[in-house]
C-alpha positions in Angstrom: 126.4 106.1 77.8 127.8 107.5 81.0 126.7 110.7 82.6 126.6 113.4 79.9 128.7 115.7 82.1 131.1 112.9 82.7 130.7 111.2 79.5 97.5 97.6 104.7 98.8 95.9 101.7 96.5 93.4 100.0 99.6 91.4 98.9 102.0 89.4 100.9 104.8 91.6 102.1 107.4 89.9 99.9 105.1 89.0 97.0 106.5 88.4 93.6 105.0 89.5 90.4 106.2 86.4 88.6 107.3 86.5 85.0 106.6 89.4 82.8 102.9 90.2 82.5 101.1 89.2 79.3 99.5 91.9 77.2 96.3 89.9 77.4 96.0 90.6 81.1 94.3 93.8 82.1 97.2 96.1 82.9 95.1 98.7 84.6 93.6 96.1 86.9 97.0 94.7 87.6 98.4 98.0 88.6 95.5 98.5 90.9 96.3 95.3 92.7 99.8 96.6 93.3 99.7 100.4 93.9 97.8 103.7 93.7 97.3 106.2 91.0 100.2 107.6 89.1 101.2 111.0 90.5 103.1 113.7 88.6 104.9 117.0 89.6 107.4 119.5 88.2 109.4 119.9 91.4 110.9 123.3 91.8 109.3 124.3 88.6 111.3 122.1 86.2 112.2 118.7 87.7 109.9 116.2 86.1 109.0 113.7 88.8 106.6 110.7 88.6 105.7 108.3 91.3 103.3 105.5 92.4 102.5 104.5 96.0 102.2 100.9 97.0 98.8 99.8 98.4 100.0 99.7 102.0 102.4 101.8 104.0 105.6 102.1 102.0 108.7 100.5 103.5 111.1 102.4 101.3 111.5 104.5 98.1 112.5 102.6 94.9 114.2 105.2 92.7 114.5 104.3 89.0 117.1 106.1 86.8 116.6 105.9 83.0 119.3 105.6 80.4 120.2 108.0 77.6 117.4 108.8 75.1 114.8 108.1 77.8 112.8 109.9 80.5 111.3 109.1 83.9 107.8 108.5 82.4 109.0 105.4 80.6 108.6 103.3 83.7 104.8 103.9 84.1 101.6 102.9 82.4 100.1 105.6 80.1 97.3 107.5 81.9 95.8 110.9 81.2 98.2 112.8 83.5 101.1 111.6 81.2 99.9 114.0 78.5 101.3 116.8 80.6 104.8 115.2 80.7 107.9 116.3 78.7 107.5 113.4 76.3 103.7 113.7 76.1 103.0 110.1 77.2 104.2 107.3 79.4 105.7 104.4 77.6 105.4 101.6 80.2 108.4 99.9 78.6 108.4 96.2 79.4 111.7 95.8 81.3 111.1 98.9 83.4 107.4 98.1 84.1 108.3 94.6 85.3 110.8 96.0 87.8 108.4 98.7 88.9 105.7 96.2 89.6 108.1 93.9 91.5 109.0 96.8 93.7 105.4 97.8 94.3 104.6 94.2 95.2 107.2 94.5 98.0 105.6 97.7 99.3 108.0 100.3 97.9 107.0 103.7 96.6 108.3 103.7 93.1 109.5 107.0 91.6 111.5 108.3 88.7 112.9 111.7 87.6 113.6 112.8 84.0 117.3 113.6 84.0 119.4 115.9 81.8 117.3 118.0 79.4 114.2 116.3 80.7 113.4 114.4 77.5 115.3 111.8 75.6 118.4 112.7 77.5 121.4 111.4 79.5 121.9 112.5 83.1 124.0 115.6 84.0 126.2 116.3 87.0 123.7 118.9 88.2 121.0 116.2 88.4 122.3 115.0 91.7 120.8 118.0 93.5 117.7 117.7 91.5 117.1 114.1 92.4 117.6 115.0 96.1 115.0 117.7 95.8 112.6 115.3 94.0 112.9 112.6 96.6 112.5 115.1 99.4 109.4 116.5 97.7 107.7 113.1 97.2 108.3 112.1 100.8 106.8 115.4 102.0 103.8 115.2 99.7 103.0 111.6 100.7 103.6 112.4 104.4 106.4 109.9 104.6 109.0 110.0 107.3 112.1 111.7 106.1 114.4 108.9 107.0 112.6 106.2 105.0 115.3 104.2 103.2 115.9 104.6 99.4 116.9 101.9 96.9 118.2 103.2 93.6 118.4 101.3 90.3 119.7 102.8 87.1 120.9 101.7 83.7 123.8 103.0 81.6 123.9 106.8 82.2 121.3 106.1 85.0 123.7 103.6 86.5 126.4 106.3 86.8 123.7 108.5 88.3 122.9 106.0 91.1 126.7 105.7 91.7 126.7 109.5 92.3 123.8 109.1 94.7 126.0 106.8 96.8 128.9 109.3 97.2 129.5 111.3 100.4 127.5 114.3 99.1 124.8 112.0 97.6 121.2 111.1 98.4 120.4 110.9 102.1 119.0 107.6 103.5 120.2 105.6 100.5 120.3 102.0 101.5 121.4 100.2 98.3 122.2 100.8 94.6 121.9 98.6 91.5 123.8 100.0 88.5 122.9 98.1 85.3 125.3 98.0 82.3 127.3 100.7 83.9 130.3 101.5 86.0 130.1 103.8 89.0 133.2 105.8 88.4 132.2 108.8 90.5 131.9 106.4 93.5 135.2 104.6 93.1 137.3 107.5 91.9 140.3 108.1 94.1 139.6 104.8 95.9 136.7 106.2 97.8 133.6 104.1 98.3 131.5 107.0 99.5 129.3 105.8 102.3 130.0 102.0 101.8 126.5 101.5 100.3 125.8 98.0 99.2 126.1 97.7 95.4 124.7 95.1 93.0 126.2 95.2 89.5 123.9 93.9 86.7 126.1 93.5 83.7 125.9 92.2 80.1 129.3 90.6 79.3 128.5 90.9 75.6 129.2 94.7 76.0 132.8 94.1 76.8 133.9 97.7 77.3 131.2 98.5 79.9 131.5 95.0 81.5 135.3 95.6 82.0 134.7 99.0 83.6 131.9 97.6 85.9 134.1 94.7 86.9 136.9 97.1 87.9 134.5 99.0 90.1 133.0 95.7 91.5 136.5 94.6 92.5 137.4 98.0 93.9 134.3 98.1 96.1 135.0 94.5 97.3 138.5 95.6 98.3 137.0 98.4 100.3 134.8 96.0 102.2 131.5 97.2 100.6 128.8 94.5 100.3 128.7 93.9 96.6 127.6 91.3 94.1 127.4 90.9 90.3 124.7 89.4 88.0 125.8 88.5 84.5 122.9 88.8 82.0 123.0 86.3 79.2 121.3 86.5 75.8 117.8 85.0 75.7 115.8 83.1 73.0 113.1 85.1 71.2 110.1 82.9 71.6 106.3 83.6 71.3 106.0 83.6 75.1 108.9 86.0 75.4 107.1 88.5 73.1 103.7 88.1 74.8 104.5 91.1 77.0 104.0 93.1 73.8 101.8 91.0 71.6 98.8 88.6 71.9 100.0 85.0 71.7 98.9 84.2 68.2 100.5 87.3 66.8 103.7 86.7 68.8 103.9 83.2 67.3 103.6 84.7 63.8 106.3 87.3 64.6 108.7 84.5 65.7 108.0 82.6 62.5 108.7 85.7 60.4 111.9 86.3 62.3 113.0 82.7 61.6 112.2 82.9 57.9 114.1 86.2 57.6 117.2 84.6 59.3 117.1 87.2 62.0 117.3 84.4 64.5 119.6 81.4 64.4 118.4 77.8 64.6 118.3 77.9 68.4 116.2 81.1 68.5 118.8 83.6 69.5 119.5 86.8 67.5 122.0 86.2 64.7 123.2 89.9 64.8 122.7 93.0 66.8 119.0 94.0 66.8 120.1 97.7 66.6 120.9 96.9 62.9 117.1 96.7 62.6 117.1 93.8 60.1 114.2 92.3 62.0 112.0 95.4 61.9 110.4 95.1 58.4 109.6 91.4 58.8 107.9 92.2 62.1 106.2 95.3 60.8 104.5 93.2 58.0 103.1 90.8 60.6 101.8 93.4 63.1 100.6 96.1 60.6 97.1 97.2 61.5 96.9 94.7 64.4 98.9 96.5 67.1 100.0 100.1 67.7 103.7 99.4 68.4 105.8 101.9 66.5 108.9 99.6 66.4 110.9 102.8 67.2 114.1 102.4 69.3 113.7 103.6 72.9 109.9 103.9 72.6 108.7 100.5 71.4 107.8 97.5 73.6 108.9 95.0 70.9 112.1 96.9 70.2 113.1 96.8 73.9 112.3 93.1 74.2 114.5 92.5 71.2 117.5 94.4 72.5 117.0 92.9 76.0 117.1 89.4 74.4 120.4 90.3 72.7 121.8 91.4 76.1 124.4 93.9 74.9 123.4 97.3 76.5 119.8 97.6 77.8 117.7 98.1 80.9 116.6 94.7 82.2 113.9 93.6 84.6 114.8 90.0 84.2 116.4 89.8 87.7 113.9 92.0 89.5 113.5 89.7 92.5 117.3 89.2 92.8 117.8 93.0 92.8 115.2 93.4 95.6 116.6 90.4 97.5 120.1 91.8 97.4 119.0 95.2 98.7 116.9 93.5 101.4 119.6 90.8 102.2 117.1 88.1 101.6 117.1 84.7 99.8 120.5 83.9 98.3 121.8 87.3 99.4 121.0 86.7 103.1 123.9 87.2 105.5 126.1 88.8 102.8 126.5 85.6 100.9 126.5 85.0 97.1 129.0 87.2 95.4 128.3 86.5 91.8 125.8 84.9 89.5 
């Protein structure tokens, strides 16, 4: 899961988008309360770049780096311009969408680039220069000052990518990085912390191998006096309200009942086994058939991502969106460099 080559704002300035949005809310109207229209470009002819401006003047760029088998369009709501993209549509996956909206609510321009092959791919070493070109392009097109700070969040392969962005030859004006379920080996290699950029690790201890590597990097950065912290993501219960990001409440309740009957969940409501084994898929498919257009396909489905996020082994998460932003802004429990670990 590392890099393939390596392996006047209408909202309050620090508004929160709250818990994950319910499907029953009008997503289009919600996006309009947070930001502008989705914009799309193939920078330098081939660098797929997608971005959304906040309503007011942006205070920074919030760069989101996808994991393997994904693309930059996954973060955004599907609109006509998405049909031009490498994947052919925008997936608006629930974890990524929640984080995107939290950043928009705090007046960040949110952008993403499709790394690697540009579709269902991991990131490559060459992508560092491509991300730099994309960020520079977006700032120029939106008439934003060149030195506007950048915050970068990435999961798995994307986490390694944001680590690369923090190296000495990385992305200019980078203020903070948040690698999820990932180490930042390029940054800590040879005991170099690059430009001493604050780093928040979002880890899933259930994935022991990645957790151990991330912990090594966390301790290495600490020893090099870099402001760093760690959030440990725990498994979550699969309840009807948890699934309402993907399903209407009555259907979500029926899905949970089907999961309980099929023994996919234990008595407390947690997954009994790894959702990637897909033992839950057929019981859910029977419930939702003809009622919702979720494909239940890994890396494309809203429901599938919510299931893997609940298991908390190796998945992008938006669960701690406000904490990620607080860390990078040195606010809340992260004010004055406090709070090392959650």
